[in-house]
DRENRO-808859 format. One record per residue: z, y, x of N, C-alpha, C in turn. Coordinates in steps of 0.1 Angstrom, whole numbers, padded with zeros to 4 digits, always signed. Each point is the difference from the previous one (the first is absolute). Layout:
ZYXZYXZYX
...
This chain:
-0451+0579-0072+0009+0008-0008+0015-0004+0003
+0002-0013+0003+0013-0005+0004+0005+0007+0013
-0009+0001+0010+0003+0007+0012+0004+0014-0002
-0007+0007-0009+0002+0014-0003+0014+0001-0006
+0004-0009-0009+0013+0001-0007+0011-0002+0011
-0002-0009+0009+0010-0002+0010+0002+0012+0009
-0011+0007+0004+0000+0012+0008+0008+0011-0008
-0003+0001-0013+0007+0011-0008+0015-0003+0000
+0004-0012-0001+0014-0003-0001+0007+0004+0014
-0007-0003+0011+0005+0004+0013+0001+0015+0001
-0010+0007-0005+0001+0015+0001+0011+0005-0008
+0002-0005-0012+0011+0004-0009+0013-0002+0007
+0002-0012+0006+0012-0003+0007+0003+0011+0011
-0010+0003+0008+0002+0010+0010+0003+0014-0006
-0006+0004-0011+0003+0013-0006+0014+0000-0005
+0005-0011-0006+0014+0000-0004+0009+0001+0011
-0003-0006+0012+0008+0001+0012+0001+0015+0004
-0012+0006+0000+0000+0015+0004+0008+0008-0009
-0001-0003-0013+0008+0007-0010+0015-0001+0002
+0004-0011+0005+0015-0002+0002+0004+0010+0010
-0007+0002+0011+0004+0010+0010-0001+0014-0005
-0010+0003-0008-0001+0013-0006+0011+0003-0010
+0004-0010-0008+0012+0002-0008+0013+0002+0008
+0000-0007+0012+0012+0002+0009+0000+0014+0005
-0012+0006+0003+0000+0014+0004+0004+0010-0011
-0003-0004-0012+0003+0009-0012+0015+0001-0002
+0007-0010+0005+0015+0001-0002+0006+0012+0007
-0007+0005+0010+0004+0012+0007+0000+0013-0008
-0007-0001-0011-0001+0012-0009+0013+0001-0008
+0007+0011+0003+0014+0001-0006+0000+0009-0013
-0012+0003-0005+0000+0008-0012+0005-0008-0012
+0008+0005-0008+0006-0007-0011-0008-0001-0012
-0010+0009-0002-0008+0000-0012-0010-0012+0000
+0000-0007-0011-0008-0012+0000-0014+0003-0005
-0002+0012-0005-0014+0004-0005-0009+0005+0011
+0005+0001+0012-0008+0004+0012+0000-0011+0010
-0011-0004+0005-0001-0010+0010-0004+0006+0014
+0006-0006+0010-0004+0004+0014-0013-0005+0003
-0006+0005+0011-0013-0005+0005+0001-0015+0003
+0011-0004+0006+0002-0014+0003-0001-0009-0013
+0007+0005-0010+0000-0008-0013-0014+0000-0006
-0007+0011+0001-0013+0000-0006-0009-0010+0007
+0000+0001+0014-0008-0010+0008+0004-0014-0003
+0013-0003-0002+0005-0013-0002-0004-0006-0014
+0001+0008-0010-0004-0005-0013-0015-0001-0001
-0008+0009+0006-0014+0000+0001-0005-0013+0007
+0007-0003+0011-0004-0013+0007+0003-0012-0008
+0011+0001-0008+0004-0012-0008-0010-0001-0011
-0005+0010-0006-0010+0000-0011-0013-0006+0005
-0004+0005+0012-0012-0006+0006+0001-0015+0003
+0012-0003+0005+0003-0015+0003-0001-0008-0013
+0006+0006-0011-0001-0007-0013-0014-0002-0004
-0008+0011+0001-0014-0001-0004-0008-0010+0008
+0003-0001+0013-0007-0010+0008+0005-0014-0004
+0013-0002-0003+0004-0013-0004-0006-0004-0014
-0001+0010-0008-0007-0003-0013-0014-0004+0002
-0007+0006+0010-0013-0004+0004+0000-0015+0005
+0010-0004+0007+0002-0014+0005+0000-0009-0013
+0009+0005-0009+0002-0009-0012-0013-0001-0008
-0007+0010-0002-0013+0000-0007-0011-0008+0007
-0001+0002+0013-0010-0008+0007+0003-0015+0001
+0013-0003+0001+0003-0014+0000-0002-0006-0014
+0002+0008-0010-0002-0005-0014-0015-0003-0001
-0009+0009+0005-0014-0002-0001-0004-0013+0008
+0006-0001+0012-0004-0011+0009+0004-0014-0006
+0012+0000-0007+0005-0013-0005-0004-0003-0014
-0004+0011-0007-0003-0002-0014+0012-0001-0010
+0012+0002+0006+0012+0000-0009+0010+0010+0006
+0010+0003-0008+0010+0010+0004+0007-0006+0012
+0002+0007+0011+0006-0005+0012+0015+0000+0000
+0005-0009-0009+0015-0002-0002+0003-0015-0002
-0009-0008+0005+0001-0015-0003+0008-0008+0010
+0003+0006+0012+0008-0007+0010+0010+0009+0006
+0008-0005+0009+0011+0009+0006-0005+0012+0008
-0011-0002+0007-0006+0011+0007-0005+0011-0009
-0007-0004-0010-0006+0010-0010+0011+0006-0008
+0010-0008-0005+0010+0006-0009+0009+0010+0008
+0004-0005+0013+0009+0008+0007-0006+0014+0004
-0012+0000+0005-0007+0012+0003-0002+0009-0012
-0003-0006-0012-0001+0007-0012+0013+0007-0004
+0011-0008+0002+0013+0005-0003+0004+0012+0009
-0004-0001+0013+0002+0012+0009-0008+0012-0005
-0012-0002-0005-0008+0011-0005+0006+0006-0012
+0005-0008-0009+0007+0005-0012+0013+0008+0003
+0006-0005+0011+0012+0008+0004-0003+0013+0005
-0011+0002+0007-0005+0013+0005-0003+0009-0012
-0007-0006-0010-0004+0007-0012+0013+0006-0007
+0010-0009-0002+0012+0004-0006+0007+0011+0008
+0000-0001+0013+0006+0010+0008-0007+0014-0002
-0013+0000+0001-0008+0012-0001+0003+0007-0013
+0000-0008-0011+0003+0006-0014+0014+0007+0000
+0010-0008+0005+0014+0006+0000+0001+0011+0010
-0007+0000+0011+0001+0011+0010-0004+0013-0007
-0011+0000-0007-0005+0012-0006+0009+0005-0012
+0008-0009-0005+0010+0004-0010+0012+0007+0006
+0005-0006+0011+0012+0004+0006-0001+0007+0014
-0011-0003+0007-0003+0006+0013+0011-0002+0010
+0005-0012+0002+0010-0004+0010-0007-0007+0011
-0001+0007+0012-0007-0006+0011+0006-0013+0006
+0014+0000-0001+0007-0011+0006-0004-0013-0007
-0004+0001-0013-0004-0012-0007-0012-0007+0006
-0009+0008+0006-0011-0005+0007+0004-0007+0013
+0009+0006+0007+0005-0005+0013+0006-0014-0002
+0006-0003-0011+0006-0013-0002-0010-0009-0008
-0009+0005-0008-0008-0009-0008-0012-0006+0009
-0006+0009+0007-0012-0005+0008+0003-0011+0010
+0011+0001+0008+0003-0012+0008+0001-0013-0007
+0006+0001-0012+0000-0013-0008-0014-0004-0004
-0008+0010-0004-0014-0004-0003-0007-0006+0012
+0002+0006+0011-0006-0006+0013+0005-0014+0002
+0012-0003-0002+0006-0013+0002-0006-0010-0010
-0002+0005-0013-0005-0009-0010-0015-0003+0003
-0008+0009+0004-0014-0002+0003-0001-0010+0012
+0009+0003+0011+0000-0008+0012+0004-0015-0004
+0010-0001-0009+0005-0013-0004-0011-0007-0007
-0007+0007-0009-0011-0007-0008-0012-0004+0009
-0002+0008+0011-0011-0003+0009+0002-0012+0008
+0012-0005+0001+0003-0013+0007-0005-0012-0007
-0003+0001-0013-0005-0011-0008-0015-0001+0001
-0006-0012-0003-0015-0001+0001-0007+0010-0009
-0009+0007+0005-0007+0011-0007-0015-0004-0004
-0003-0012+0002-0014-0005-0004-0002+0001-0015
-0012+0004-0004-0003+0000-0014-0004-0014-0005
+0007-0005-0010-0003-0013-0005-0001+0000-0015
-0008-0009-0006-0001+0000-0015+0013-0002-0007
+0001+0005-0012+0012-0002-0008+0001-0014-0005
+0013-0005+0000+0002-0013-0007-0002+0002-0015
-0002-0010-0007-0003+0001-0015+0010+0008-0008
+0013-0002+0003+0010+0007-0008+0001+0015+0002
-0007+0005+0012+0000+0014+0003-0013+0007-0005
-0009-0008-0005-0013+0006-0004+0001+0006-0014
+0007+0012+0000+0002+0007-0013+0002+0014+0003
-0004+0009-0010+0002+0014+0001+0014+0004+0000
+0009-0010-0004+0014+0003+0000+0006+0000+0014
-0008-0005+0010+0004+0001+0014+0003+0014+0004
-0009+0009-0002+0002+0014+0004+0008+0008-0010
+0000-0004-0013+0008+0007-0009+0015-0003+0002
+0004-0013+0002+0014-0004+0002+0005+0004+0014
-0008-0004+0010+0005+0002+0014+0001+0014+0004
-0011+0008-0003+0000+0014+0005+0011+0008-0008
+0002-0003-0012+0010+0007-0008+0014-0003+0005
+0002-0013+0003+0013-0004+0005+0003+0006+0014
-0011+0000+0008+0002+0006+0014+0003+0015-0001
-0007+0007-0009+0003+0014-0002+0014+0003-0005
+0005-0009-0009+0014+0002-0005+0010-0002+0011
-0003-0011+0008+0009-0003+0011+0000+0011+0011
-0012+0006+0002-0001+0011+0010+0008+0012-0005
-0001+0004-0012+0008+0011-0005+0014-0002+0001
+0005-0013-0004+0014-0003+0001+0004+0000+0015
-0009-0003+0009+0004+0000+0014+0003+0014+0005
-0006+0010-0006+0004+0014+0004+0014+0003-0002
+0006-0006-0011+0014+0002-0002+0009-0005+0011
-0005-0011+0006+0007-0006+0011-0001+0009+0012
-0011+0006+0003-0002+0010+0011+0010+0011-0002
+0000+0006-0012+0009+0011-0003+0015-0005+0002
+0002-0012-0004+0014-0006+0001+0004-0001+0015
-0009-0005+0008+0002-0001+0015+0003+0014+0006
-0008+0010-0004+0002+0014+0005+0014+0005-0004
+0004-0003-0013+0013+0004-0005+0011-0006+0008
-0001-0013+0003+0011-0008+0006+0000+0004+0015
-0011+0001+0007+0000+0004+0014+0007+0014+0001
-0002+0008-0009+0006+0014+0000+0015+0000-0002
+0005-0008-0009+0014+0001-0004+0009-0010+0006
-0005-0012+0005+0009-0010+0005+0005+0004+0014
+0013-0001+0002+0006+0004+0012-0002-0010+0011
-0008+0003+0010-0003-0009+0011+0010-0001+0011
+0010+0008-0001+0010+0000+0011+0010-0011+0000
+0000-0008-0011+0009-0012-0001-0007-0011-0007
+0004-0012+0002-0006-0012-0006+0006-0002-0013
-0008-0001-0011+0005-0002-0013-0010-0009-0007
+0003-0004-0012-0010-0008-0008-0013+0007-0002
+0001+0013-0002-0012+0009-0002-0009+0000+0012
+0006+0002+0012-0008+0000+0012-0006-0014+0002
+0007-0010-0003-0005-0014+0002-0012-0003-0009
+0001+0003-0013-0011-0002-0009-0012+0009+0003
+0003+0012+0003-0012+0009+0004-0007-0005+0012
+0008-0004+0010-0006-0006+0012-0008-0013-0003
+0005-0007-0010-0007-0012-0004-0014+0003-0005
-0002+0011-0007-0013+0004-0004-0009+0003+0012
+0006+0007+0010-0008+0003+0012-0004-0013+0007
+0010-0010+0000-0003-0013+0007-0012-0007-0006
-0001+0000-0014-0011-0006-0007-0013+0006+0004
+0000+0013+0002-0012+0007+0004-0004-0004+0014
+0009-0002+0009-0002-0004+0013-0005-0015+0001
+0005-0008-0009-0005-0014-0001-0014+0000-0005
-0004+0009-0008-0014+0001-0004-0009+0003+0012
+0005+0009+0009-0007+0003+0012-0001-0012+0009
+0011-0008+0000+0000-0013+0007-0010-0009-0005
-0002-0001-0013-0011-0008-0006-0014+0004+0005
-0002+0013+0001-0013+0005+0004-0002-0004+0015
+0010+0002+0008-0001-0003+0014-0003-0014+0003
+0008-0009-0006-0001-0015+0003-0013-0005-0005
-0004+0004-0012-0013-0004-0006-0012+0004+0008
+0001+0013+0004-0011+0005+0009-0001-0007+0013
+0011-0003+0006+0000-0006+0013-0006-0014-0001
+0004-0008-0009-0005-0014-0001-0015+0000-0006
-0003+0010-0008-0014+0001-0004-0009+0003+0012
+0005+0009+0009-0008+0003+0012-0002-0013+0009
+0010-0009-0001-0001-0012+0008-0008-0011-0008
-0004+0003-0012-0007-0009-0009+0008-0013-0001
+0012+0001-0003+0009-0012-0001-0003-0007-0014
-0001-0013+0000-0002-0008-0012+0006-0013+0002
+0007-0005-0010+0005-0014+0000-0001-0006-0014
-0006-0011-0001-0002-0006-0014+0009-0012-0002
+0005-0001-0012+0009-0011-0004-0006-0007-0012
+0001-0014+0000-0002-0007-0013+0014+0000-0007
+0000+0002-0013+0012+0000-0007-0002-0004-0015
+0011-0002-0007-0001-0004-0014+0005+0011-0009
-0009+0005-0009+0004+0012-0008+0009-0005-0012
+0004+0010-0008+0009-0003-0011-0006-0008-0011
-0013-0002+0000-0006-0009-0009-0002-0014+0005
+0005-0002+0013-0001-0013+0006-0013-0003+0007
-0008+0011+0001-0014-0002+0006+0001+0003+0015
-0009-0007+0008-0001+0003+0014-0008+0014+0001
+0005+0008+0010-0007+0013+0002+0001+0003+0015
-0007+0011+0004+0001+0005+0013+0005+0014+0000
+0010+0003+0009+0005+0014+0001-0002+0005+0014
-0005+0012+0001-0002+0007+0013+0010+0010+0003
+0006-0001+0012+0010+0010+0004-0006+0009+0010
+0003+0013-0001-0005+0010+0010+0011+0005+0009
+0012-0006-0002+0011+0003+0009+0006-0014+0004
+0007-0002+0011+0006-0012+0003+0010-0005-0011
-0001-0012-0004+0007-0005-0012+0015-0003+0003
+0009+0009-0003+0014-0003+0001+0004-0009-0011
-0006+0002-0012+0002-0009-0012-0013-0006-0004
+0000-0012-0004-0013-0007-0003-0001-0004-0015
-0012-0003-0004-0002-0004-0015+0006-0013-0003
+0000-0003-0013+0006-0012-0006-0008-0012+0005
+0007-0010+0007-0006-0012+0006-0012+0004+0008
+0002+0011+0009-0011+0005+0008-0002-0008+0013
-0013-0001+0004-0004-0006+0012-0009+0009+0008
+0004+0004+0012-0007+0009+0008-0014-0006+0004
-0011+0007-0002-0013-0005+0003-0005+0006+0013
+0004+0012+0003-0005+0007+0012+0008-0003+0012
-0006-0006+0010+0007-0004+0012+0005+0012+0008
+0012-0001+0006+0005+0010+0009+0007+0011-0007
+0002+0000-0013+0006+0010-0007+0015-0003-0003
+0007+0010-0005+0014-0001-0002+0004-0009-0011
+0009-0009+0002+0005-0009-0010+0012+0007-0008
+0000+0000-0013+0010+0007-0008+0014-0007+0002
+0011+0008-0002+0013-0005+0001+0004-0006-0014
-0005+0006-0011+0005-0004-0013-0012-0002-0009
+0001-0010-0009-0010-0003-0010+0005+0005-0013
-0009+0008-0007+0004+0006-0013-0005-0007-0012
+0007+0002-0012-0005-0006-0012-0013+0006-0004
-0008-0007-0008-0014+0005-0004+0000+0012-0008
+0011+0004-0007+0000+0012-0008+0001+0012+0009
+0003-0001+0012+0001+0012+0009-0012-0001+0010
-0007+0012+0001-0011+0000+0009+0005+0001+0014
-0002-0010+0008+0006-0001+0014-0007+0011+0008
-0013+0001-0001-0008+0010+0008+0005+0014-0002
+0002+0003-0013+0004+0014-0003+0015+0003+0004
+0009-0010-0003+0014+0001+0004+0001+0001+0016
-0009-0007+0007+0000+0000+0014-0003+0015+0005
-0010+0006-0007-0003+0014+0003+0012+0009-0002
+0007-0002-0011+0012+0008-0003+0011-0002+0011
+0002-0012+0005+0010-0003+0010-0004+0007+0013
-0013-0001+0004-0004+0006+0012+0001+0016-0001
-0002+0005-0011+0001+0015-0002+0014+0004+0001
+0010-0008-0005+0014+0004+0001+0004-0001+0014
-0004-0011+0008+0004-0001+0014-0005+0012+0008
-0013+0003-0001-0006+0011+0008+0006+0013-0004
+0001+0002-0014+0005+0012-0005+0015+0003+0005
+0008-0011+0000+0014+0001+0005+0000+0004+0014
-0008-0006+0008-0001+0004+0015-0004+0014+0001
-0010+0005-0007-0004+0013+0000+0011+0010-0004
+0006-0004-0011+0011+0009-0005+0012+0001+0010
+0003-0012+0006+0010+0000+0011-0003+0009+0012
-0013+0000+0003-0005+0008+0012+0001+0015-0004
-0004+0003-0012+0001+0014-0004+0015+0005+0000
+0009-0008-0005+0014+0004+0000+0005+0001+0014
-0004-0009+0009+0004+0001+0014-0005+0012+0007
-0012+0004-0003-0006+0011+0007+0006+0013-0005
+0001+0002-0013+0004+0013-0005+0015+0000-0003
+0007-0011+0000+0014-0001-0002+0004+0007-0013
-0008+0000-0010+0003+0005-0013-0007-0009-0011
+0006+0001-0012-0007-0006-0011-0013+0007-0002
-0010-0007-0005-0013+0006-0003+0001+0011-0011
+0008-0003-0010+0003+0010-0010+0006+0013+0006
+0008-0001+0010+0005+0011+0007-0010+0008+0008
-0010-0008+0006-0011+0007+0007-0008+0009-0008
-0003-0004-0013-0009+0008-0009+0008+0010-0008
+0013+0000+0001+0008+0010-0008-0004+0014+0002
-0003+0005+0013-0003+0014+0002-0012+0004-0008
-0009-0009-0004-0012+0004-0008+0004+0004-0015
+0012-0003-0004+0003+0002-0014+0011+0011-0001
+0003+0008+0011+0011+0009-0001-0002+0012-0009
-0013+0003-0004-0003+0012-0009-0004-0005-0014
+0003-0012-0003-0004-0006-0013+0008+0005-0011
-0007+0003-0011+0007+0004-0013+0003-0013-0007
+0013-0004+0000+0003-0013-0006-0002-0001-0015
+0002+0011-0007-0002+0000-0014-0015-0002-0004
-0009+0006+0008-0014-0002-0002-0004-0014+0004
+0005-0005+0011-0003-0014+0003+0005-0010-0010
+0011+0003-0006+0006-0009-0010-0009+0001-0013
-0005+0011-0003-0010+0002-0011-0013-0008+0002
-0005+0001+0012-0012-0007+0004+0002-0015-0002
+0012-0005+0004+0003-0015-0001+0000-0004-0015
+0006+0009-0008+0001-0004-0015-0014+0001-0006
-0008+0011+0003-0013+0001-0006-0009-0011+0004
+0001-0005+0012-0008-0011+0004+0002-0012-0008
+0013-0003-0003+0003-0011-0009-0005+0002-0014
+0003+0012-0005-0004+0004-0014-0015-0002-0002
-0008+0003+0010-0015-0001-0001-0004-0014+0003
+0005-0006+0011-0004-0013+0004+0004-0012-0009
+0012+0002-0006+0005-0011-0009-0010-0004-0011
-0005+0009-0008-0009-0003-0011-0013-0006+0006
-0005+0006+0011-0013-0005+0006+0002-0014+0005
+0011-0003+0006+0003-0014+0005+0002-0009-0012
+0006+0004-0011+0002-0008-0012-0013-0004-0006
-0009+0010+0000-0013-0003-0005-0008-0010+0008
+0000+0003+0013-0009-0009+0009+0006-0013+0003
+0013-0001+0004+0007-0012+0005+0005-0009-0011
+0002+0005-0012+0005-0008-0011-0010-0002-0011
-0004+0011-0007-0009-0001-0011-0014-0005+0003
-0006+0007+0010-0014-0005+0004+0001-0014+0006
+0011-0002+0008+0002-0013+0006+0001-0012-0010
+0007+0003-0011+0002-0010-0010-0013-0003-0008
-0008+0011-0002-0013-0002-0007-0009-0009+0008
+0000+0003+0013-0009-0007+0009+0005-0015+0002
+0013-0002+0000+0006-0013+0001-0004-0008-0012
+0000+0006-0011-0004-0007-0013-0015-0005+0001
-0008+0009+0005-0014-0003+0001-0003-0010+0011
+0007+0001+0012-0003-0009+0011+0007-0014-0001
+0013+0001-0005+0008-0012+0001+0005-0005-0014
-0005+0007-0011+0004-0003-0014+0015+0001-0002
+0007+0009+0007+0014+0003-0003+0003+0014+0005
+0009+0007-0007+0004+0013+0004+0009+0000+0012
+0009-0010+0000+0011-0001+0010+0002-0014+0005
+0001-0002+0013+0002-0013+0005+0010-0002+0011
+0009+0010+0003+0010+0000+0010-0006-0003+0014
-0012+0005+0002-0005+0000+0014+0008+0010+0008
+0002-0003+0013+0009+0009+0008-0005+0015+0000
-0013+0002+0000-0005+0014-0001+0004+0007-0013
-0001-0008-0011+0003+0005-0013+0015+0003-0001
+0008-0009+0005+0015+0002+0000+0004+0013+0007
-0006+0002+0012+0004+0012+0008-0006+0012-0006
-0011+0000-0007-0005+0012-0007+0010+0003-0011
+0006-0010-0007+0010+0003-0010+0012+0005+0006
+0005-0006+0011+0012+0005+0007-0002+0015+0003
-0012+0003+0006-0003+0014+0003+0001+0009-0012
-0006-0004-0011+0000+0008-0012+0014+0002-0005
+0008-0011+0000+0014+0001-0005+0008+0010+0009
-0002-0001+0013+0008+0008+0009-0003+0015-0003
-0013+0004-0001-0003+0014-0002+0004+0005-0014
+0000-0010-0010+0006+0004-0013+0014+0003+0001
+0008-0008+0008+0014+0003+0003+0002+0013+0007
-0009+0003+0010+0000+0013+0007+0000+0011-0010
-0010+0000-0009-0001+0011-0009+0012+0001-0010
+0005-0012-0004+0012+0000-0008+0012+0006+0007
+0002-0004+0012+0011+0006+0008-0001+0014+0003
-0012+0004+0002-0003+0014+0003+0002+0009-0012
-0006-0004-0011+0000+0009-0012+0013-0002-0008
+0006-0012-0001+0012-0002-0008+0013+0001+0007
+0000-0004+0013+0012-0001+0008+0001+0012+0010
-0010+0008+0001+0000+0011+0009+0000-0004+0015
-0007-0011+0004-0001-0004+0013-0011+0009+0007
+0004+0011+0006-0009+0009+0007+0004+0000+0015
-0008+0007+0007+0003+0001+0015+0000-0013+0007
+0011-0002+0007+0001-0012+0009-0002-0013-0007
+0007-0001-0011-0001-0013-0008-0015-0003-0004
-0006+0010-0004-0014-0001-0004-0009-0004+0012
+0003+0006+0011-0008-0002+0012+0002-0015+0005
+0012-0005-0001+0002-0014+0004-0008-0009-0010
+0001+0003-0013-0008-0008-0009-0015+0000+0003
-0005+0011+0003-0014+0001+0003-0004-0008+0012
+0008+0000+0011-0002-0008+0012+0000-0015-0004
+0010-0004-0008+0001-0014-0004-0012-0004-0008
-0005+0009-0009-0012-0003-0008-0012-0003+0009
-0002+0008+0011-0011-0001+0009+0002-0014+0008
+0012-0003+0003+0002-0013+0007-0004-0012-0009
+0002+0001-0013-0005-0010-0010-0015-0001+0000
-0006+0012+0000-0015+0001+0000-0005-0007+0013
+0006+0003+0012-0005-0005+0012+0003-0015+0001
+0011-0004-0005+0003-0015-0001-0011-0007-0007
-0004+0006-0011-0011-0006-0008-0013+0000+0008
-0003+0011+0006-0012+0001+0008-0001-0010+0012
+0012+0000+0007+0000-0008+0013+0005-0014-0002
+0012-0002-0004+0007-0013+0000-0006-0009-0011
-0002+0005-0012-0005-0008-0011-0015-0004+0003
-0007+0009+0006-0014-0003+0003-0001-0009+0012
+0008+0002+0010-0001-0008+0013+0007-0013-0001
+0010-0002-0007+0008-0012+0001+0000-0009-0012
+0001+0006-0012+0001-0008-0012-0014-0003-0006
-0003-0013-0002-0013-0004-0005+0000+0002-0015
-0010+0005-0006-0001+0002-0014-0015+0003-0005
-0002+0003-0012-0013+0002-0005-0006+0012+0005
+0008+0010+0005-0005+0012+0006-0003-0001+0015
+0002-0012+0006-0002-0001+0015-0014-0002+0003
-0007+0011-0001-0015+0000+0003-0003+0003+0015
+0009+0006+0007-0003+0005+0013+0002-0011+0011
């Protein structure tokens, strides 16, 4: 059953990739009416729906194989988050029928799934604190809320790529390009992790954890930074330059550093080859965009996603925390960033509804909100040790 689930995930990945090209073809359709779809668009959304159904099959078969909801580690949660993002897109597509939304959403989904696939995918028993029905109630609801909120960022990127003047360097072009740079860094993570996984690279260190206990840490990339009081056990492997305090996961921070290095090289190569900003390269795909409609999609995504996220990431989370750890709140890094995310989107809605922050201002806020979500998913999970560091 586990092998079937892995195959289904790979098929879904391929279908999403095909759908990207089909949505690209649908951009050629110059009809202004949104109630009629071109053949390209019909094929694209049909392929996306089939891909979602296949990925849902992956989710169900893995659940059956493991005996628990497949959201207990970074591989499972990240792939589930990608599936939720596709679901959110499909729902909003049939409300607004904007093909360019698929052209920008599905590449992000592909990156998210590829990113998740770099983590160990073996099925393992749940640790005691995760053995609860609140696992799938809390985590799946929070993932769905974040996925719906993420659509607002996709709409925001489309809006900004369309209106930002790329003929001169400004703060707007800088920050928009920074978003593109982060996406390229994610690709860098996938490249470097895949390369060293193919070489079966492993290096073990003895180290002292934050409780003062001796432990062993395994690196799958050459260690540029090492663990607290670390001692390399594997002969012939790379000695780290810096030793980190126990509160920071050296293995995970090492992965982030390698990703930034490779991603920066890749980004520099792309800029050298095309001699344009990446945001300038994709601008032609947005030339026929209805900005008012895109702005509405961004707002509706937050209006729908915010209460779902509030329910899953705060209310359900606090109930489970009380059951598992006998306290509703404990200032764990994951809890803090969930609160920061909630406060940010509450501010978004306030500024949108009370201060009239529409259009470009709203788009920038949506992109910043997604950056906060990704910081929580990537940096907090990979670097900062806490009660939620299960992966």
